[in-house]
N, C-alpha and C positions, 0 to 999 in steps of 0.2 A: 334316364338323364342326369337322376341321380348320382350316378358313378363317375368320379372324374377318371379318367384314367390318361396314359399315359403319352396317347400319341395328341394328342388334343391342344398338350400341354407344348411337344414336343416339335411339335406339328408349325402353333403359335410363336415358339421361338425363332424359328426355320423363317417366319415367314415375314419378321419385324428383325432381324438381330440388334441390328441400327439400335431403334428404341428401346430394346432388354438393354445394350452395353450403359447408354444413357442412365436407363434406369438406376445401375449399376452405382453408376458414377456418383452417379446424385445421393446415394442409399449411402453407402460406402464415406462420401465424405463429413457429410449428415451425422451419421452415427460417429466418425472420428469424434467428431467435435463436439457432438453434447456425451459422447463419453469419456473425452480429455477435462473438457469443464470440472466436474465434481473431482478427477484427480488430481487437476493442477491448482484446483484451491484448498484440497486440501494436502498439498507439499505447500503454499505456500502460508496458509497457518497455521502447519508446523513447523516449520522453519521459524515464522514469528513467532513462539510457544519458546520452542530451544532455547531461540537465541535471548529472549526475553530473563531466560531464567541462568542461561550461562555467562551471559554480558552482566549480572544483579551480581554485588560484591558475595563473597563469599559467604559469612551468613548470614546473607536470604536466599542465597542460590539453596541449602543445604540446612542438614537437623541434626541438633548437638543438644542429645542426650549426655546431663550431667547427674553424679549423684556421690555423696559424700561415701567413704567407705565405710561397713558395717560397724557398731558399736557396740553392739548387745551385749558377743557372746565372748569376751575377755580379749586378751589383746592376739593369744591365737589366731582365733577366727578374724580377725580385724586383717593381718596380717593374711591370711588367706584370700579375703576378699580382694586384695588387690593385685594377686599373683593370675600370672599368664592364661592359665587355664578357665579357673572362673571372668574372664573380663570376657574372654570364645565362646563360654556356654552362654554368659549377658550379653553377649554382639547377637551368637544367633537365636536368640529367643528374640532381639530386639528386631530384627529381621521379620522373622515371623509377623510382627506386632502390627509391621506392615502393613494399611489392607494396600487393594488393588487399587488401581490403573498405578498410586503409587509406587518402582520399583526401584531398591537402589542396586548402583553398582558399586560390589566390591572391591574394585580394584580400586577404585577412587574413592574408596571410603578409608576410613581407620579409629581408631579407639587403644584407650590405653590411662596413663598416669599421670595426673601433674600438679606441681603446687599452685592455688590461685592465687598467691601473692609472692611478692618477686623477697630477695634475699639480698640482705646487705656484704659483699666480701672486707678481711679485715686486709689481704692481701693490697700489699698499696705497691705494686709491680703490676697493679691492671691499671689502666686510664683512670687517669683522673682530673679534669679539663678545672671544674672551681677547689679542687681541692677536699670533695663527697665521696665514697669509696661507690665501684661497681656495684650492680648488684646483679643477682640472677634466678633465672625463670629454668626449672626444671623439669624435664619429662620424662617417663619412661614411656614412649612410641611402641607398640605393635609395627612388623616390616619395614626399620630402617633398611634393612636392605634393599629391596624393594624398590626404595623409593631416591634411593643416595646413589653416586658414585665415591670410592672409596679414593682419597687423592695424596694421602696418606697415613702413615701407620695400619689400625687396623681397630674395629667392629666395638664398642665395649663389652665386654660377656662380666660374669658374676664370677668369683673365685673361691675358695671355701669352702664350699656348702652353700647352703641358700640362704638369700636374705634375709634380713630381720628387722624389727627396730633398736634393735644391738647393733647394729652393723655400722661401724664408724670410716669407710674408708669405700666407697665406688671409682669403677673407671665411670664417662663418657666421652663422648664427640661434638665438635663442631662444625660448623659448617665452614668453607672458607674464607664468607664475607665477618663470618661473626673471629676468628681466628687472626686476620688481615687487622678489624676495628681494632680490638682489646687489647692483640700483640698476643696470643695463643699461640701454644706449638705443642707438636705431639710430646708430653712428654710433662707438659703442665702441669700444678697439685694447686690447686682452688683450695680454700679453708670458708668452711658456709656455717654461721653460727648454730643453733640448734638445742633443744631438751638433755644434747647426747653430744652434739658438733656432728659434721660432716665433711673429710675429706674428699674433694675429685680431683681425683687425675683422669689427664686428656689422654688419650690413645688411639684419635684416629682425629684426624680433617674430613670429612666431604661435602662432594656437590649435590646441592640437590638436582631430580632426572629433569620436574617441569617445576619452578619454585614458583608458579602461580595456581599451582598445584591445589585441594582442599587437604592434603595431608600435611604441605606446608601452611597450611591458610588457618587449623588451626586457634593459635598464637603466632601473632607474626615478628614474633622477640628471638621462633624457635629456627628462624631463618636468615633474621635480618638484624643486628641492634639497633638501638634508637638510645638517643642523646633525649632527656628528658629535664625539667625544672625543675626544679620546686615550687608549688604554687605561691603565690605573694599577688602584692597589688597590681594591678594592674599599670606596664609602660616602665615597670621600676625592676632592677636588675637583679636577675631572681638567680642560682648561682643552677648551674648544671649536673649531673652525676647521669655514666651508658645505665646501658641494659641489656641486658644479654640472656642468650638461651644455652644451657647444657643439654646433650642428649645421651639417657642412662640407658643401659640394654632391661627389657622390659621385667628384666627376674629382679634386677635391684629396687622395681616399685616401694616395695615392703620396705627398705633405705632412708624415704621420704618422709614416713611418717612421723619419726624424730626429727625434721627440719619447721614445718610449717604444714600452712593446714593445706591439704590433697585433696583431689579429687577424681573420677572419675569417670569417663569421656567417651561416648560416640559419637563418632563424625560422622552420620551419612548423607552421602551424597546420591540425588538418582542418575539414573541414567539417562540421561536426552538422550538418547532415542526410542526411548520409550513411551516422549513423553506425546500426547499427539488431543491436537486442541477440540476434538474431541471429546475427552475426557477430563475437560476442567474444572465441570462441576462435579465429577466424583474425587480429580486431583487434590480440589481445595476441603471436601469433606474427609479424606486420609487426614490432611494434614488437621486437618479439628480437631479429626478424631485425636488425634497422638498428643495435641495441643491440648486437649481438653474437652477426650471423648473416652469410651469406650479404648480405644489404645493408652491412652493414660494411665487408664485403672489395669490394665495389663502391665504395664511396667510400675507402675505402684507395688502392684504386687512379685513381681519375681525379682526387679531390682529391689529397688526399694521408697519408701515410703514418702520416702524426701527426693524421688527422683526429677527432676526439671530437665522440661523439654523448652526450644530456642530455637525460632527458625521466620525467616523473611518469606518463606515462598508463598507463603497464603498473600501478603503484600504483592507479588511477583505475579500471582495468577492473578486477581483485582488486576494491578493494573494493565496485563494483557486483555482481560476481559476488556475491559470499557474501548481500550483501540479497537479489538476485531467486532463489539458490537455499532462500533458506530463505525466502520469501515463498508461491513456485513449488509446492510439494508441498498447502500446503494452497485454494490456488485452484485448482488439479488435483482435489482431495476434494472443495466446490463445485460443478466443473462436471459433473465425474462422478455428483453424486448427480442434478439437476436434470434430465442428460442423461437417467438413467433413467426418471427418472418418465415422463419427456417419453415418450420408445419403448413406455413401455406402456400409456399413452394412443391412443399412435396402433394397436399389438396391440386392445388393449377397441376402439376405433373398427373396427378389421379384422373385429373377432367380434362386436358388433352386427349388422353388416351380414349378418353369415354367419347368424345366432342370423335376425334378419326374415328370409331370405327362405331358408331352412330346407326349406320345403314348394315352395321352384320353383325349387331346385337338386338336390332327391332327388326331383320331376318329371324333369328333364332326364338326371339318371343313370338312370331309369328308363326313360325312353323311347331310349335308347344310346348316349348323350352320354360321351363317353372323359374320364378322368381329364386329360389335357391338352389336350382342344378346354376343355374345362370351363375352366380355367385359364388358357389364354387367353383365352378370353371376357371372365373378369373383371378380367384386369392389362389387357388396355384400355380397359376400360368404367374402372379404377380410374386407367388413367396419363394419361386425355385431361384430368380435372380435375386433380390429384397434378403434373402436370407442370409446367403452367400456373402451377397453382399458387405449389408450388416456387421457379421462377425469379422469380416475380415477388418472394418471399420474400424472395431471397437478389440481386436488382434491388435494394430497400428497404433492407440491410445496405451492400452497397455505397453507398452515398447516405448513409444515415448515420454512418456510421463512413467517410469517404477517410480516404488514405495509409497504407496496414496490405498484408499481402499480398493476392492474389487467391487459389491457390490451397488454401492451409489452411478460408478458408470457402466456397469452392466445393465440395470434398472435402462438408463437412459440410451443405451444402445437400444435396448429392446424397445421401449416406445415409441424411437425413432425409425426400425423395422415394423412395428404393428403397424402406427401409421400408413408407412407407404406404403402395405400389403394390402389393409383395411381401403386407402382412400378409393383404386379404381372399382371393386365391387360393390363398395357401399352409394358411390355418383354413379353406377349404370343400374344398382337397383330404386334409385330416387327419377333417372329418368326415364327409365323402360319399366316399371312397374303395373302400368297400362297398357296390353296390346297397343297399339297403335301401327295404322298403315298408311300418314304422312304428318309431318312432325307440323309443316307452318313455315314461316318463314324466322332462320335466325336470328336474323338482324337488327328485328324489330324489337319493339319496347312496349309493353304493356299500361294504356290509358293509363293504368292505375295498383300499385300496386295490390298484392293480397294481404288479408287481416292479421297473418304469423308472421310476415314481414317486418309490417308494421309494429307488431307486438314485439317480437324477434331485438327489432332495433333500437325500440325504447327499454327495455332493459338494458342494452350492452350503453343507455347514455346515463339511466340511474345510476350503475352501474360504476359507472367512470366518471359523475361529479360527484359522485356519495365518497370515490378513490382518491379523487386532487383534495374535498375540500377534510376528510380525515389527515391527508401527509399534510395542508397547510396549517391544520388545528394541532398536530399528536408530533412531526415531526415524525425525521426515522429510525428514530431511536423509540421511543417510548411507547413501542407493542403495537405499529398502527397495522401490524400482519401480509398477509399474501396480496392482498388490495392492494397495497399501496406500490407493491413491486410490480402489478400491473397498469398503474398511473398513465406511466408513456404511452403505451400497447392501447389503452380505453381509449385516448385522447385523438391518438391514429383513427383507430379504427369508427369514434363520431366523425371524425372529420371525412373519412373513406366514403361513411352511408349518406353523411350532407352533400356529396360534391355526387354523388353516382344520384341523387335524386337530385340537384340542382344543374347540372352543366352542360347536360342536352338542351333542357331548355331553351337557354339563349343561341345555340345553335339552331335550332328547329326556326328563332325569329330574324335570323338572321338570312335563314337559306333563301325565302321568300325575294329579299332586295336584289338579294346574289343572283339570281335567275335573269333582270337585266341586263348581267355583265356579260362582254359578248366572251364566245367559248366557254363549253361545258367541264372546262377540267375546275372552275371554283365551286360553282354550283354541283356539280356533283359530286366532288369532296366531302362540301357544308353538309351536302345532302343524308350523305354516308352516314359521316360522323357523327349525325345528330338522330341516327337508327343505334343507340347502345341497350342491351340489355341486362339482367341479371348476374349474365359471365363475365361484367366490366368487373362488378363487386373485389371479384380476390384481388386482379393486378393492383387493381386502383389500394387494396387494404395495405396488400403487401408492400407498398411504392410509397406510401405513409407509415403504414408504421417504424417500416425502415428509416424515413426520413424525419422522423422523430427522434425515435434510438440512436441515429446519427449527429443528429441534433443537440440532443439526451448526454450523451459520451462525452460527442466532440468538445462540449459546457463547460461538460466537469472535466476534464483532463485541461482544455485550455483556462476553468478558472483555479485547477492545480498551479499550475507551471505561472500562472502570476501571483496567486498567495504566495511561491515561495521568490520565485523574481522578487518581491516585494518585500517577504522578510527576508534576503539575502543583502538588499539593499540598505532597510535599514539597520541591519548589524552591518555592517564597511562602512555606509555612509555616501559613497559612490563607486562607479565600476570599479574603482582601486580604491588600495591606501596604505603609507606606508609611512610608519608611524613609532620614533625613539621615548624613550627619557629624556635622552639631553638635547638641545638641538641639534638639527640633519646642517649637514655641510650644505655649504652657499652655493657649490655648482649643480647637487643632486637635481635641483626643479629643470634646471635648459636639460640637464643630461637625458629625466626622466620623459618630459615635453617629446624632446626626438626618438626615444623610443615608439615601436610601430603599434600604430593605434591611438595613442593617446591622440587627443583634443588637449585638452587644457588640464593647467598642474595649477589648484587651488591651498595657497598659503595658510595652516593655524598653525598658529601656536598657542598649544593647550595645557593648562597647568590642572592637575590631576590634585595639587596641595593648596590649592587658595580657601582659604578659610572667610568665617565670617568676620567682625569685628573682638568678641566675645572668644576667638579662637576654638569653639569646640566642635564645628562641623564643618567639614570641607568639601568644597562645591566646584565640580568642574567646570574651568573657565577658558573660552576660545576666544582668541583672539586672533581678530580677519579682517582683510581687506573688505568693504559692505558689498561697494559693488560685483567683485570677483563671487565673494561669498553668495552675495543675493542671489547674483546667476545660477548661480548652481545648487540653491535651495531652491531655485525655480523650476530646474530640467528635471530633478532629481520630486519635487514633487515635497519633499521634509522640510515643510514650514514654511513656506516663500512667503517674501515679506518687499520690502517697498526698500533699496539700497538709503534711501535719505530721510529713513528714518533712526537706523545705529550710525550715521556720521559724529565724529568729536565735532562740534559747537567751535566756531571761529575764535578765534579770544585767548584767553587763556590757559598754561596749559594746563591748571589742574582743576580745567573747570568740569561739571560734573559728567561721566558718559554717558548715555542713554544703552537698555541693556536688551536683547532677547532675552526671557525667561519663560522655562519648564511655567507651570500651571502652578506646580507644590511649590516653587520657589517664590511666584510672583503672588503665591496666596498669603506668605508665608512673611515679606519683607510690602506687598502693599504697592502704592507709586508714591512712598515718600524716598528718602536718600541715605544711601548706607553706608557704608565703606568696607571693603574686602582688604583682607593681607593675603601679597602674593607670595610666593615661592622665596624670591628674589629677598624677603622682608620688608618691597616698598608696598604703597597704600595703592589704592583705587578707592574716586566715589565713585555712586551709583545711582540710576535709577531706572527702573524698567520703564520702558516704553510700548514694548512689544513681545505678547504669549503668545506660544506658538507649543503644539504639543509633541514636535519633534523636530532635530536638527540636525542638519549632514557629521557636523565634526564631534560629536556626541552620541554616546549610545545610551540609553538611560532615562529615567523620568527627571530627574534637575541635573539642573546647566546654565549657565549663562555666556551670554556672548557681546559680543565689545566691538569694538574700530579698535583695532592696536595701536592706529597716529597717536593716541591717548595715553598707552602704558607707557615706562621705559622699553629702552632698545633692547635692555635683555629681554626682560618679562616676552613683548613678542617674539622674539627670533623665534622659530618654524619648527616646531617636532613634528608637524603634522601636513602629506602631505594627500591632500586628495586630487586622482586623474578621473577624468570624464573620456572615456572610449568607447563606441557600440562592442568592437572585435579587441578586443587588446590580445596581446602578446604575453601569454605568462612567462616565457622563456628573456624573453626579453625584457621585461619590467626588474624582472631576478636580476638579469646581468646588469643588471643601472642602475637598481639602488644598490649591488653590491655589497651586503650584509650593514651597511647604515644606517639599515634598520627594519619592523617585520613586515611582512608585505601580507596582503590583504587581498584576495580579489574576488570581485563579486562573484563568478562563475565557481568557482570554489568551492565560495560560502553555500551556494547555491547547492551543491553536495549532499553536505551535511544534515540536512536536511530531511533525509530518504536514510532511515536507520532503524529499517522495520522491514521484511521479505512481506510482510502483508500489505505496508505500502504501494511495494512494488510492483507486485502482483495483483492490487486489486489494478493501476494505471497500466499493467499487460495484460488483466480479463477487457479490463473497459474499450482497449488496444483493439484488443480482439475482436472485443462484439460490436464494436461500428463498421470494421472491417471486414464480418462474415454476415451485419446487415444489413451492408455498401453491396456484397460480393450476390445474398440474393436477392436484394431485391433488381440488380441488372438481370435474374438469371427469372424473377418471375416477369416482369421485361418483355426479355424473349421469349419465354413459353405465352404469354398475350399476342405477342403476335406470330410465330411459329402458327399459334391455334388458327388464324385469320390466313397465314400461309396460302393454304389451297383456295379459299376463296375469295381472294385478292388476285390469283394467278391467272382462274379462271376470268374474273372481271378482265383485265388488262385484255387478255387474249383475245376474247367478242368485241371488245371495243377495236380493237387494232382492228380486226376484219373491216369498222366503221371509219376507218382512217387516222383513228389515235395513233400520234407519233412514240417515238422510244423514251425522246426529252417530252413532250404530255405526262405519258405513262410514269414517268418519275415524280413529276410536277404533280398526280394525283395521288400518289404513296403520299408522298413526304405529303401534304398538304391535308391527306385526309386524319394522319398523325397527329399532327399539331396541334385538333384540337382539343384532343382527349391527352398528349402531351404534357402543355402548356398548364391547363389549369390543374393537372399533377403538380406540377414541381411548385408554380405559386402556390398552389395549397397548402402543398410538404412542405415550401418556408416559410405561411405562414401558424401550420401545424405545429414545427418546428418551435418555432418564435413562442406562440402558445405555453407548450408543454413550459416552457424552460421558467420564461415570469407565472404563470401559473405555482409550479411548483419549487422555483428556488424559493420561498419562505422554508421550509421546509427539510430542507438539506441546506448543512455544513461541512462544508468543507476541507473547516479547517483540521483534521485530525489525517486526513488521508496525505494535507499538502503536508505538517511538520511536522506528526507524529502527538501533539499533542492538543488538547483540547484549547488548552492560550496560544493564541501567535504573538508575535510583538510587532505584528504587520493586521491584528484584528483579525476579525472575523474572515473567513473566505467565504465568500458567498458566491452562489452561483447565478450567470451571466449567459447571455445568450453570443454564441461566439458567431459573427460574420461567416469566417471559412468555411465553420461545421453546418451553416445554412442555403450557401453558393452552393460549394461543391458540388453536395449529390443533383443541385435542382440542372446546372449546368450539363454535368451525366447523363441526366436522364433524359435531356433535347437532344445533345449530339447523339445521343443512342439510339437514339425511336429516329432520329432522322436516318442516322449512317444502314440502321438496321431497315427501311424504308426504300433509300436509296440502291445498297444492296439488291434485294426482294428484285427490284425495276430491273436493275440491272441484268440481272439473272434471267428472270422471265425473255425478258428478251432475246440471251441467247437461245434458249429451250425453242420460242421463237411458237406461232399460234396456236398448229395442228400439234403437237404432244400436248397443249393444254388444255383441248378440247375435246382430245382424243376419251375420253374420261368419260365424255358425258355427265351423267345427273349424280352422280358419285361427285361431282367436285362439287 
């Protein structure tokens, strides 16, 4: 019996091919989703890290190693230290010093020699805007031919032997932009002063292959000249002068020693393809080693004791890690919830198979089969189906999401396959551990729960309460642990256990008065619905867990969308904004009002140059029509106020104007009168009567809003138009504006808040988690109904022999399913709402919404989303009623004889 033979497995698969195919599809789908999660997470986090490094300024996304020439061994030794051979050897040594996993991209890295200061040229043919001589930065970089295209002339070289400190003339190349700006041509000669003087002859003009590459970013002057001003008092007309760059041949580096102070540099750029989120700590450690650790000591020993390392990679890694630590726990919560529902469905599939084969397994045990032998047979026939299906799902995940780690996905697929393989054997062992002849009624509940079940339920309740309290106190980013990630799931588990205990009680109480009703359908449905058993725990657990995950995930997505909408609204001030520095054309308001989607246009005269009486500080002053502007502030909820509070008082034109101000401005001026000097030179006397944190016209913490009727006509002319409309046509608005001003739309501004793959990836994972949870919950409901389908079909057949009509049969099945579906739906709504309310104090959606710990809209809090609560509940009811009606219709087509032919096995 202990030996599992192939004919058994083959026979079982041939006997139930449909069940085998269904199990294979379920395992393949679940294994694919399980394997896809860690790979998708790797891809999103890795992309976020690479973007954080690549989008940072070049000086922050690379490592710059600098050292002066060797001055200890005489002039010859100093010259040798800046020659290409020595620099190349030190470059290789520096690359060997960089610790893994930080990998340097050789193609994007560079090294060479350059001057640390610009040198003025006495040549008067170079541009002199204010009479000051142009200055030059000299550099001798390696690999110029690989990073630039020759436009005219030839690349510089060294003629007449090796260059040295005594060399008085060298050749150089300049970029197209430098040549155009400084009027340099091929053959131009530039004289530079120094200890011996240096003449530079331009032999070529080049164009950078990639102007924004790290090679050209060691110093931007080598690529683009700059117009600088002589330092002086602020506001004074300080003279300006041009500064450009000259690119010498690497072999000419010794000649720079006689001009000014020089420095050797090695500009190391990380390879973005080797940056992985899982290595952030090791990457930060490698950077720290170069900055002030063992790596720097090795550089001191090989290059020079005065070698310096400068980089901003540590700051980029820190910023990324903060973003990941804020988003990570939310992703884990979604994944754990969907994973729990999937595991419950796999267990239910094993339970359904065990129930269907109850008589077969009982007969095996009665004929002497051992528990180990029975479990081995079941494991073998399940593994034959589940293992290939799991491998198929794993392979699909690998193909769909390339470029991520293999082992986490493999372990996830193996875990799913193991659960699928063990569900049937373990359930069968638990149900048939003892040899039984008669199992009794399976639809009857025990009058008292066992002690083991009570202890298990209490343990789960304690764990869930602890997780919720821990999350409320410490949040998601303060080392709360894996227990917090399971908190929404545990809340659903509590509700499932409580509901299974409680919902049969009122049904049994209603069954007694229902007996007095006419007809047998109602009393019979209530009586059958009240007979529940422990087998109802898993379906209810899956439904409520899915409810909780859907409510939590849907609320997260809704909260993120609301936070972005709010931040975009605060940034723009309305649904659309057209702004110009000068007054806008008189007919623009009418044209914009006729654009599709525009319902209202509010005019604002915004003066950014209005100053207080002392003239030291500028304050944005908005001149508005109080009625229209108050309506806009009320619609947008940006500092709503009564329109009458802002209207100019009747009487003299020079009366004190009431003003709306921000808290900082109100604190500065108090409730007394003060004067404001307008940009056109006029004055206005104001008194602050309304204080609001925000206002639609001005984005910032300091502003004043007054009635434009009290200002001169020139100061009140509108230069800002605020558009109101639910669905603005961007193209139509731009065409109506006709370049009269800059157009900002709320819908376009909203998209700017998603600037990291971590944000978009977290949203996609949440959406997938909610969808997967909903799908598995529906599957759990179908499995629950399928487990009772044979018994229900037999019941209908017996009742039809007693005169029950088909219509009554449909009503019976629908009424029997509703007392279980309704509590599940209502309990799911209550559970989802409670989970969000309990966990919201520990959840901050600001980072995932706007990629920042601080937002213009304030903290993005988690709140229950009504649609996320209502839609799953309605779906459960519709699915339950539909399946019950379909089952009754199908049973009626088969007829009573076909159902009763199976006998007691049913």
